[in-house]
C-alpha positions in Angstrom: -2.8 -19.2 -1.3 -1.0 -19.7 1.6 -2.7 -18.6 5.3 -0.1 -18.8 8.5 -2.2 -19.1 11.3 -0.7 -17.8 14.8 -1.8 -18.9 18.5 0.1 -16.3 20.4 1.6 -17.0 23.9 4.8 -15.5 25.6 6.1 -19.0 26.6 4.9 -20.6 23.5 3.3 -19.7 20.4 1.9 -21.8 18.0 2.0 -21.4 13.9 0.2 -23.7 11.6 1.1 -22.7 7.7 -1.7 -24.4 5.1 -1.8 -24.1 1.6 -5.1 -23.9 -1.2 -4.9 -25.0 -4.4 -7.9 -25.1 -6.5 -10.0 -25.1 -3.2 -7.5 -27.7 -1.8 -6.3 -27.5 1.6 -3.3 -29.1 2.9 -0.7 -28.6 5.6 2.6 -27.4 4.7 4.3 -26.5 8.3 3.3 -26.0 11.6 5.0 -26.0 15.4 5.3 -23.9 18.4 8.3 -21.3 19.3 9.2 -21.4 22.7 11.1 -19.1 24.6 13.0 -19.3 27.8 11.5 -19.5 30.8 13.6 -17.3 32.8 13.4 -15.1 29.9 12.7 -11.4 30.9 9.3 -10.7 28.5 11.5 -8.0 26.1 13.7 -11.0 25.5 10.7 -13.5 25.3 9.3 -11.0 22.4 12.2 -10.6 20.4 12.4 -14.7 20.1 8.7 -14.8 19.0 9.3 -12.1 16.1 12.6 -13.6 15.1 10.6 -16.9 15.0 7.5 -15.3 13.3 9.6 -13.6 11.0 12.1 -16.3 9.9 8.3 -18.8 9.2 6.8 -15.7 7.0 10.3 -15.1 4.6 9.9 -18.7 4.5 6.4 -19.8 3.0 5.3 -15.8 2.2 1.8 -16.4 3.3 -0.9 -13.8 1.5 -2.7 -13.7 5.0 -1.8 -14.2 8.5 -4.8 -15.4 10.9 -4.0 -14.0 14.7 -6.2 -16.2 17.7 -7.9 -13.1 19.8 -7.0 -12.6 23.3 -9.7 -13.8 25.8 -10.1 -12.0 28.8 -8.6 -13.9 31.7 -9.7 -13.8 35.3 -6.2 -12.5 35.6 -5.5 -9.1 34.2 -2.0 -9.1 34.1 -2.2 -12.5 32.0 -4.4 -10.8 29.4 -2.3 -7.7 28.8 1.1 -9.9 28.5 -1.1 -11.8 26.0 -1.5 -8.6 24.3 2.1 -8.2 24.4 2.9 -11.6 22.4 -0.3 -10.7 19.9 1.5 -7.1 19.2 5.0 -9.0 17.5 2.8 -11.0 15.5 0.5 -8.3 13.8 4.4 -6.6 13.5 5.7 -9.5 12.0 3.0 -10.0 9.6 2.2 -6.2 8.8 6.5 -5.4 8.3 6.0 -8.4 5.3 2.8 -7.1 3.7 0.7 -9.9 4.4 -3.1 -9.5 5.3 -4.2 -9.7 8.8 -7.2 -11.2 10.3 -8.5 -12.0 13.8 -10.6 -14.2 15.2 -11.9 -15.0 18.9 -11.1 -18.7 20.0 -15.1 -19.5 20.3 -15.1 -18.3 16.1 -11.7 -20.6 15.5 -13.6 -23.6 17.3 -16.5 -23.0 15.9 -14.7 -23.0 12.4 -13.0 -26.1 12.2 -15.2 -28.3 15.2 -18.8 -27.0 14.7 -19.0 -25.8 18.3 -17.4 -22.6 19.8 -17.0 -24.5 23.1 -15.0 -27.3 22.0 -11.7 -28.3 24.0 -8.2 -28.4 23.1 -8.8 -32.3 21.9 -11.5 -31.9 19.9 -9.7 -28.8 17.5 -6.4 -31.0 17.9 -8.6 -34.2 16.9 -10.2 -32.1 14.0 -7.3 -30.3 12.3 -5.6 -33.8 12.4 -8.5 -34.6 10.3 -9.1 -32.3 7.8 -4.8 -31.8 7.0 -3.4 -35.0 8.0 -0.3 -33.4 9.3 2.7 -35.8 8.8 4.1 -35.6 12.7 2.1 -35.5 16.4 3.0 -32.1 18.2 3.3 -32.5 21.9 2.1 -29.0 22.3 -1.9 -27.7 21.6 -0.4 -24.8 20.7 0.3 -26.2 17.1 -2.8 -27.5 16.4 -4.8 -24.1 17.3 -2.3 -22.5 15.1 -3.1 -24.5 12.2 -7.0 -24.0 13.1 -6.1 -20.3 13.2 -5.3 -20.7 9.8 -8.3 -22.8 8.6 -10.5 -20.2 10.1 -9.1 -18.1 8.3 -9.4 -19.8 5.1 -13.4 -20.5 6.0 -13.8 -16.9 6.5 -12.1 -15.7 3.4 -13.6 -18.6 0.5 -17.3 -19.1 1.9 -20.2 -16.7 1.8 -22.5 -16.3 4.6 -24.3 -19.4 5.6 -23.0 -21.7 2.9 -22.0 -25.0 4.7 -18.1 -26.7 4.4 -18.2 -30.8 3.8 -15.6 -32.9 3.9 -15.5 -36.9 3.8 -15.6 -37.4 7.3 -17.7 -34.4 8.7 -19.7 -31.4 8.0 -18.9 -28.2 9.6 -20.9 -25.0 9.0 -19.2 -21.6 8.8 -20.9 -18.4 9.0 -19.0 -15.5 7.5 -18.8 -12.9 10.6 -19.4 -15.3 13.2 
């Protein structure tokens, strides 16, 4: 199974692709889609949609996991983020992929074991679990890989079962 994780944003959208074979998870692709800083919202959304559509066509994920919007102090920022999430959902839906949404807290808890983890902790655990072959300068790529891992954990683990790896133990509860 192939899972695409998306960390939506109108300036930078992270994407991460993982492959699961015989219950073994491996990194496939990750990076960011950067929109032109001076572009209007419609043009930025088109860049995000086209970039995600290309990744979806290339990897044909069965499941697309999208980070839910957090409620920022600035309502305008939250609304704009909703547009990026909408084009991500549209790209996944048009490709026939299963769509799952997870809160930032759920993603962090699934990957790090702590729903209040910072971006550095998430990036560290993603690197430990997947060993991507290149370093990313934007944390959004690691956040997207974390969303994909969260989708895998929630998809495969019954409630209350823990996931163990050689480097850590991460408790994952379905539906948290």
